[in-house]
N, C-alpha and C positions, 0 to 999 in steps of 0.2 A: 155654725150659722148662727149661733142663738146672737153673739156679738156685732154681728148683722144688722140684726132685727136692732135689736136698742140703739145702734151709732144711728138706725136708721130714724129709728123715732126722734129721737135727739135730735135728728136737725130737720126732721118736718116741725118739731113744737116748739125750736129756736123758731124754723124760717114762716111761723107764725106769729109768734110774739115780736117776732121785727116787723113783720110786715102789721101788725095790729097795732101796738106803738105808732109808726106813722100814720095811719088815718086815723085813732085817737084824737091824733100830734093835728094832725089838718083839721078834720072835723071840728073842732073847739077851737082852732083861730078861724074859723073860716066864721063861726059863731062869733065870736066874739073878741076885731080884731085887735081892739088897742090899743091890750096892754106888747105882744107884741111890733105894732103900728112904730108905738111908744120904744121901743130896745131899737127898732130901724133909725128911727132918727133920730136917736142920742150917738150913734160911731157916723153921726155923717156918711155913711154912702152916697147916699141919691142926695141929691134936687129939693127940696120938702113937699115940691108941688107933682114930682111922681112917690114917691115912698111906698104913697097907701095902692097905687097900682101895680109896683113891686111886688107891694109882701104880700100880694091876690097872687100875680105871679108864683111868685113863690111856694105860697100855700097847695095850686094845680098841679106846684115841678111835686110838693111834699107826694099830692096825697096817688102820681101817676110814682111815682117812684116804692108809695106802700103796695097798687100795682103787681109791678116787676117783680115786687120782689114772691108776693105773692103765689103769684102766676106765672113767674118767665123768670126764676132768678138762673141767671148766669151769672159771671167772672165781672163784667162790665156792671151790669148791675151793681154788685158786691164794692166793686171798686167805688164805686159814684159813693154810694152807702157812707163807706167808710170812709170815702176823702169829707164829707158833709159829716158824718160823728166828729173829728178830727177837727173838723172847722167849729163846728159845738163848744167842743170840750175848751179847745182853747181859748174861743170868746168866756166862758165860764170861767176858767182858771183867772182872766183876767180880769173878770171883777172882782170876783174873789182876791185879787191879787189888792187892787184898790178902793174891797173892801164897799161895792155898791150892792147898797143890801136888797135891792129892786125887784120884782121877778123876773125872768128874763121875758116871760110871755109865751114858753114853749107847747102849755098848751090851754092856751089863751085863759079865761076867766075858771076855766072847768079844775083846774088842779094849780094850789099853789106852795111853791117848792121855797127853799130855799137852796143857794146857789150850791153851796154844796149839794145839800142830798140832789141835784137837777145833771150838779159832775158826778158822783157814786152811778145815777143811772145812766147817763151817755156813755161814761168808762165800759159800762156793761157793755149798753150795745154797742159799741166799738168793739169788745173785741169776742160781741156776738158771729156780730159780721168776719169779723177776723178769722173765726172757729168756721163758718160757713164758705169765706174764698177759699181756708184749704184745704177744706173737705172737699170740693169740684173740682181746687188745682190735680185734687191725688187722685179723683175720678176722672181727670184728661188725662191723668199720667196709662 
């Protein structure tokens, strides 16, 4: 029984941490989106005329994902989170590989992080999402 309570508590706090990271990231980008817009512009994913609207849509999706993590977490939400984190980690790994020292804009102007520290944080977030996914899979068996 004691193990069950400690696992339940751990999963609760990890879910809370995961959701809060996405909320803080989304809100900070919403307040000061310039760094993030610059980063999206750099990768030429969109035509420059739609980069800004695309960034705001991304921020909205990030906040919606945070809501689902906190209040309606299921395997689908965790898979989306894992895929997003793999993409973010890949991008940061690429920035490190090409020696691009600019801030990724992940937290707007709120928090400046080196690409390496951002990658380490994102790997931790990815591992957290994978752990929660595995716990959900075990619960459904």
